[in-house]
C-alpha positions as CSV (number, residue, x, y, z in Angstrom):
1,M,194.4,82.6,149.2
2,T,190.9,82.9,150.7
3,Q,191.3,86.6,151.1
4,Q,192.2,87.0,147.4
5,F,189.1,85.1,146.4
6,F,186.8,87.3,148.4
7,S,188.5,90.6,147.7
8,K,187.1,92.8,145.0
9,P,189.6,93.1,142.2
10,H,187.4,95.6,140.4
11,A,185.6,98.3,142.3
12,D,183.2,99.0,139.5
13,I,181.6,95.5,139.5
14,D,178.4,95.2,141.7
15,Y,178.7,91.6,142.7
16,K,175.4,91.6,144.6
17,A,173.5,92.8,141.5
18,Y,175.5,90.2,139.3
19,I,174.6,87.3,141.7
20,Q,170.9,88.5,141.7
21,S,170.8,88.6,137.9
22,V,172.3,85.1,137.7
23,I,169.9,83.7,140.2
24,T,167.0,85.5,138.4
25,A,168.0,83.9,135.1
26,I,168.3,80.5,136.6
27,V,164.9,80.8,138.3
28,R,163.3,82.1,135.0
29,D,164.7,79.2,133.0
30,E,163.6,76.6,135.6
31,L,160.1,78.2,135.7
32,A,159.9,78.2,131.9
33,K,160.8,74.5,131.9
34,A,158.2,73.7,134.6
35,V,155.5,75.6,132.7
36,A,156.3,73.8,129.5
37,K,156.2,70.5,131.3
38,A,152.8,71.4,132.8
39,F,151.4,72.2,129.4
40,K,152.8,69.0,128.0
41,D,151.4,67.0,130.9
42,A,148.0,68.7,130.5
43,R,148.0,67.8,126.8
44,M,149.0,64.2,127.5
45,Y,146.1,63.7,130.0
46,S,143.4,65.7,128.1
47,E,140.3,63.7,127.0
48,Y,141.2,64.1,123.3
49,M,144.8,64.0,122.1
50,D,146.4,65.1,118.9
51,T,148.6,62.7,117.0
52,D,151.8,63.8,118.7
53,A,150.4,63.4,122.2
54,A,148.7,60.1,121.3
55,S,152.0,58.7,119.9
56,I,153.8,59.7,123.1
57,Y,151.0,58.2,125.2
58,L,151.2,54.9,123.3
59,S,155.0,55.0,123.0
60,I,154.9,54.6,119.3
61,S,155.9,56.8,116.4
62,T,153.5,59.4,114.8
63,Y,154.2,57.7,111.5
64,Q,152.8,54.4,112.9
65,L,149.6,56.1,114.0
66,E,149.3,57.8,110.6
67,Q,149.7,54.5,108.9
68,W,147.1,52.8,111.0
69,R,144.8,55.8,110.4
70,S,145.2,55.6,106.6
71,R,144.4,51.9,106.6
72,A,141.7,52.0,109.3
73,R,138.8,51.6,106.8
74,K,140.4,48.6,105.0
75,E,141.7,46.7,108.0
76,D,141.0,46.5,111.7
77,R,144.1,48.4,112.7
78,G,144.9,51.2,115.0
79,P,142.9,53.0,117.6
80,R,139.7,54.8,116.6
81,F,139.9,58.5,116.2
82,V,137.7,61.6,115.8
83,K,138.0,63.7,112.6
84,L,137.0,67.3,112.7
85,D,137.6,68.8,109.2
86,R,141.4,68.4,109.0
87,L,142.0,67.9,112.7
88,V,142.5,64.4,114.1
89,R,141.9,63.6,117.8
90,Y,142.3,60.4,119.7
91,P,140.0,59.9,122.7
92,R,142.1,58.7,125.6
93,A,139.5,56.0,126.4
94,E,139.9,54.7,122.8
95,L,143.7,54.6,123.2
96,D,143.4,52.6,126.4
97,S,140.8,50.3,124.9
98,F,143.0,49.7,121.9
99,M,146.0,48.8,124.0
100,L,143.9,46.5,126.3
101,S,142.5,44.7,123.2
102,R,146.0,43.8,122.2
103,L,146.9,42.0,125.5
104,Q,148.7,38.7,124.9
105,D,149.3,35.8,127.2
106,H,152.3,34.6,125.1
107,T,154.3,35.5,122.0
108,V,153.4,32.5,119.9
C-alpha cells in the first residue's frame, strides 16, 4: 500500500513543482494576512484614529461613536475628537481619558 502511495501514477505530473507551488501559495497567503494585521495594528495604535479604529479600540460600535459625536455639543457625551474638513479623528489620549472618566466603583 505504501508503495502505491509513493508511486507516480502519471509520469507527466511534476510533483516537486506542484508541492513548491502549493507551499508558495500558502506562504503568500500567510504573509498577506500578517501584513494586513500589521497595518491594522499600526492603525489601532496610531496617535489619531478614525471612527472604525476608535470603535474597535473602545470595543463599541461605530454607530455609538457617531451618535455621541452628533450630540457632543448638546450633552457631555462621548470622547472629544478632531475635525479636519470632513475627516474625524480621535486622539488616542482622549479615548483613554474618556474611558478613565467613566470608571465606576459600583453599579448603583
